[in-house]
C-alpha positions in Angstrom: 0.1 -0.2 0.0 1.2 3.6 -0.9 1.3 5.6 2.4 3.5 8.5 1.0 1.9 11.7 1.7 -0.9 10.1 3.6 -1.4 9.9 7.5 -0.7 6.4 8.7 -2.7 4.9 11.4 -0.4 2.5 13.6 0.3 1.2 17.3 2.2 3.3 19.6 2.8 3.5 23.4 1.5 6.7 25.0 2.4 8.1 28.4 -1.1 9.8 29.2 0.2 11.2 32.4 3.4 11.4 34.5 4.4 8.2 36.3 1.5 6.0 34.9 1.6 2.8 33.0 2.2 3.2 29.1 -0.9 2.4 27.3 -0.8 0.9 23.7 -2.9 3.0 21.3 -3.8 3.5 17.8 -2.2 6.7 16.7 -2.1 8.8 13.6 0.9 9.8 12.2 1.2 12.8 9.6 3.4 12.9 6.8 6.7 14.5 7.1 6.9 18.2 6.4 9.8 20.1 5.0 13.1 18.9 6.5 11.7 15.9 8.2 11.7 12.3 7.7 8.9 9.7 8.4 10.2 6.2 9.6 9.2 2.6 9.8 10.7 1.6 13.2 12.1 -2.0 13.2 13.7 -1.8 16.7 13.9 0.1 19.8 16.0 -0.2 23.1 14.4 0.6 26.5 16.9 3.1 27.9 17.1 4.6 31.6 16.1 8.0 29.9 12.8 6.5 28.7 12.0 5.5 32.2 13.2 8.8 33.6 10.8 10.5 31.1 7.7 8.4 32.0 8.3 8.9 35.7 8.5 12.6 35.2 12.3 13.0 36.1 12.8 14.3 32.7 9.8 16.5 32.6 8.3 15.9 29.1 4.9 17.3 28.2 2.2 14.7 28.4 0.7 12.9 26.6 3.8 11.9 24.8 5.3 8.8 22.9 8.5 7.9 24.6 11.7 6.4 23.0 14.9 7.5 21.2 17.0 4.6 20.9 15.5 3.2 17.5 16.5 1.8 14.1 14.1 1.7 11.2 13.6 2.2 7.5 12.8 5.6 5.8 9.2 5.3 4.6 9.1 9.0 3.1 11.0 12.2 3.3 9.6 15.6 3.2 10.6 18.7 0.9 14.4 19.7 0.8 15.8 16.4 2.6 18.9 15.2 0.8 20.7 12.9 3.2 18.4 9.9 3.3 15.9 8.6 0.8 13.0 6.2 1.2 14.2 2.6 1.9 17.3 3.7 3.6 18.2 2.0 7.0 18.7 4.8 9.4 19.2 5.3 13.3 17.1 8.0 15.2 19.2 10.6 17.2 18.3 11.9 20.5 20.7 14.8 20.2 20.9 16.0 16.5 23.5 17.4 14.4 22.5 20.5 12.4 26.2 21.3 11.5 25.3 25.1 11.6 25.1 26.0 15.5 28.1 26.9 17.6 28.2 23.3 19.3 28.3 21.5 15.8 30.8 23.8 14.6 33.1 23.5 17.4 35.7 20.7 17.0 34.7 19.0 20.3 30.9 20.2 20.8 28.3 17.6 20.0 25.3 19.0 22.2 23.7 20.7 19.3 21.5 23.8 19.7 18.3 22.3 17.9 18.2 19.5 20.6 14.9 19.0 22.4 16.2 17.5 25.5 17.2 20.5 27.9 14.6 21.7 28.1 12.0 19.5 26.1 9.4 21.1 24.1 7.8 17.9 23.0 7.4 19.4 19.5 9.0 19.4 15.9 11.2 22.3 15.0 8.2 24.1 13.7 6.5 24.0 17.0 3.9 21.4 16.1 3.3 17.7 16.6 3.0 15.0 14.0 1.1 12.8 16.3 -2.8 12.5 17.4 -4.7 9.8 19.3 -8.4 10.0 19.8 -8.5 13.5 18.3 -5.9 14.9 21.0 -2.4 16.0 20.2 0.5 13.7 21.3 3.8 15.0 22.2 7.3 13.9 20.7 10.0 12.7 23.1 13.4 14.3 22.1 12.0 14.6 18.5 12.6 10.8 18.0 9.5 8.7 19.7 10.5 5.4 18.8 7.8 3.5 20.9 5.8 3.6 17.7 5.4 1.6 14.4 6.1 4.9 12.7 7.5 8.2 13.6 8.5 11.5 12.1 12.0 13.1 13.0 13.7 16.0 11.7 16.3 15.2 9.0 19.0 16.5 11.4 17.9 13.6 14.0 18.2 10.9 11.5 21.5 9.1 9.9 21.6 6.8 7.2 23.5 3.5 8.1 25.3 0.6 6.2 22.5 -1.5 4.3 24.2 -4.7 6.0 23.3 -3.6 9.4 21.3 -6.1 11.5 18.0 -4.1 12.1 17.1 -6.2 15.3 19.9 -5.2 17.3 21.7 -2.0 15.7 19.4 0.4 17.5 21.8 0.3 20.7 24.3 2.1 18.8 22.2 5.3 18.8 22.3 5.6 22.6 23.8 2.7 24.8 27.0 2.2 22.9 27.5 5.9 22.1 26.8 6.8 25.4 28.5 4.2 27.4 31.3 2.7 25.3 31.9 6.1 23.8 32.5 7.6 27.5 35.2 5.3 28.2 37.0 5.2 24.6 36.2 8.7 23.1 35.5 11.1 26.0 37.5 9.8 28.8 39.9 8.0 26.5 40.7 5.4 29.0 44.5 4.3 28.7 46.0 0.8 29.0 46.9 -0.4 32.5 44.6 2.3 34.1 42.2 1.7 36.9 38.5 2.5 36.5 35.3 2.6 38.5 31.9 2.4 37.0 28.8 3.6 39.4 25.7 1.8 37.9 25.9 -1.5 36.0 22.6 -1.0 33.9 22.7 -0.8 30.3 25.1 2.5 30.0 27.2 1.4 32.8 27.7 -2.2 31.1 28.7 -0.5 27.8 31.1 1.6 30.0 32.6 -1.5 31.2 33.3 -2.9 27.7 34.8 0.4 26.6 37.1 0.4 29.7 38.2 -3.2 28.9 38.6 -2.6 25.3 40.9 0.3 26.2 43.1 -2.1 28.1 42.2 -1.0 31.7 43.8 -3.2 34.3 41.1 -3.1 36.8 37.4 -2.0 36.5 35.4 -1.8 39.8 31.7 -1.9 39.3 29.2 -0.3 41.9 25.4 -1.1 42.1 23.0 -1.7 44.7 21.4 -4.6 42.8 23.7 -7.6 43.0 22.0 -9.6 40.3 23.7 -7.5 37.8 27.1 -8.6 39.3 27.7 -11.9 37.3 27.0 -10.2 33.9 29.2 -7.3 34.8 32.1 -9.7 35.4 31.7 -11.4 32.2 32.0 -7.9 30.5 35.0 -7.1 32.3 34.5 -5.9 36.0 37.3 -7.3 38.4 35.6 -6.1 41.5 32.1 -5.6 42.5 30.8 -3.5 45.2 27.3 -2.9 46.7 27.3 0.3 48.7 24.4 -0.9 50.8 26.8 -3.8 52.4 29.8 -1.3 53.1 30.7 -0.1 56.6 32.1 3.1 55.2 31.4 5.2 52.1 32.1 3.6 48.8 34.6 6.1 47.6 36.7 5.4 50.8 36.5 1.7 49.8 37.7 2.3 46.3 40.5 4.5 47.4 41.6 1.8 49.9 41.3 -1.0 47.0 43.6 1.1 44.7 45.9 2.8 47.5 45.6 6.0 45.5 42.0 6.4 43.9 41.4 5.4 40.5 42.5 6.8 37.2 39.0 7.2 35.6 35.7 7.2 37.5 32.2 7.1 35.6 29.0 7.8 37.1 25.9 6.4 35.2 23.0 6.9 37.5 22.2 10.5 37.8 22.3 11.0 41.5 24.1 13.9 43.1 25.5 11.4 45.8 26.9 9.1 43.4 28.3 11.9 41.3 30.1 13.1 44.4 31.2 9.5 45.2 32.6 9.2 41.8 34.7 12.4 42.2 36.1 11.4 45.5 37.0 8.0 44.0 39.5 9.7 41.7 43.2 9.9 42.1 43.9 13.5 43.4 46.3 14.6 40.9 45.3 13.0 37.7 41.8 11.3 38.2 39.2 11.9 35.7 35.7 11.8 36.6 33.0 11.5 33.7 29.3 12.2 34.5 27.1 10.6 32.2 23.9 10.1 34.3 20.9 12.3 33.8 19.5 13.9 36.8 16.4 15.6 37.6 15.9 19.1 37.0 17.2 21.6 39.7 19.7 18.8 41.1 22.8 20.0 42.4 25.8 18.5 43.9 28.7 20.2 46.1 32.3 19.4 46.1 35.0 20.6 48.5 36.4 23.6 47.0 39.9 22.8 48.3 39.8 19.3 46.6 39.3 21.0 43.0 42.8 22.3 42.9 44.8 19.2 43.0 44.5 18.4 39.4 41.5 16.4 38.9 39.1 16.6 35.9 35.5 16.8 36.2 33.7 16.3 32.9 30.3 15.7 31.6 29.3 13.9 28.6 26.4 13.3 26.2 26.5 10.3 23.7 30.1 9.8 24.1 30.8 13.3 22.7 30.2 11.8 19.2 28.7 14.1 16.5 25.9 11.8 16.0 25.4 12.2 12.1 29.4 12.0 11.6 30.2 9.3 13.9 27.2 6.9 14.5 27.5 5.4 11.0 31.3 4.7 11.7 30.2 2.8 14.9 28.1 0.7 12.9 30.6 -0.1 10.4 33.1 -0.8 13.3 30.5 -3.2 14.7 30.0 -5.0 11.1 33.9 -5.2 11.0 33.9 -7.1 14.2 35.9 -4.0 15.8 33.4 -3.6 18.7 30.8 -6.3 19.8 27.6 -5.1 20.8 25.8 -8.3 21.2 26.5 -8.9 25.0 24.7 -5.7 25.7 21.5 -7.1 24.5 20.2 -9.5 26.7 16.4 -9.6 25.6 14.5 -9.0 22.5 10.7 -8.8 22.9 7.6 -8.1 20.3 6.6 -4.3 20.8 3.1 -5.5 22.1 5.0 -7.1 25.2 6.3 -3.5 26.2 5.0 -3.9 29.8 7.0 -7.2 30.3 10.2 -5.2 28.9 9.8 -2.6 31.4 9.3 -5.2 34.2 12.6 -6.6 33.0 14.2 -3.2 33.1 13.1 -2.5 36.6 14.1 -5.8 38.2 17.5 -5.3 36.9 17.3 -8.6 35.2 18.4 -7.1 31.5 21.2 -4.9 30.4 19.3 -4.0 27.4 15.8 -5.2 26.1 15.2 -4.4 22.4 11.5 -4.2 21.5 11.0 -5.5 17.8 8.2 -4.3 15.4 
């Protein structure tokens, strides 16, 4: 059936209000406008940021369709779109790359000014939505909204990938792999023989561990309150596992005792002020590097000893591994296809989209690294 230029009715997950169960609904997806792309989603991962959005920690406007870690096939394109065409395999990008703003033009910047993450509007670049359900406007999530059979995204939030990419799992490149693996190999540039600590052993933390191991770290300490994650973490490369709930002293003190001096690289992949401070305090006073990846609630603040900052440590935030998304994500896909990186261990479960609620149960239980939903 020819759907180009027509509104498509399809199945999608909607968060009608904050902190409520997602509802599977029939939604109407409008054709793409100028500079936009309509995509048939093939797979999407459940990321912690999606859970944060549903819970209201990331304050999206309701009702909205969550999801950002997506892979799909271009169904149609709007006027002026030149980088993709119908039939192309693509990834959705939670952080776009417009190639025009100050962030995109800076060699080190990747937090494009046309992003819809901080703060989120829930609307396309023209200030309107492409989704309706039961006659009501439905908001977008980071201008990606991948928990739906079809979505519309700006061209700058979409990138073409190798036609050989396996669509049932390649979606994790667009967030989990770039964010976690990239934090270690690209943002921090973990060095051979170094010591690392990773706070949070979920999907992103697991990818960080893989990046640390691939970079030749000699010791990787994993920190999490859910010990069910420890066997998988060890299989990925963690050498020591710590549960802060079982320790008689602060975890940062234990890390310093274990290493003698503090770690060379600390990664925070939870999004809590207390774990950010613990990661900082776990670093070597002189040359330690603390990387903050976790997304925290609006208004959250953390404080550090002012005196401790002057010793030489580095505190750095990172988003999507500091990769310029449209430039670099196709390279990550190619690296996977050439067996230079292996994303397979990060995907522990795959479920059909209509089992979304079971997938979220797995996520909340900590029994999965990444669950990918298939359409």
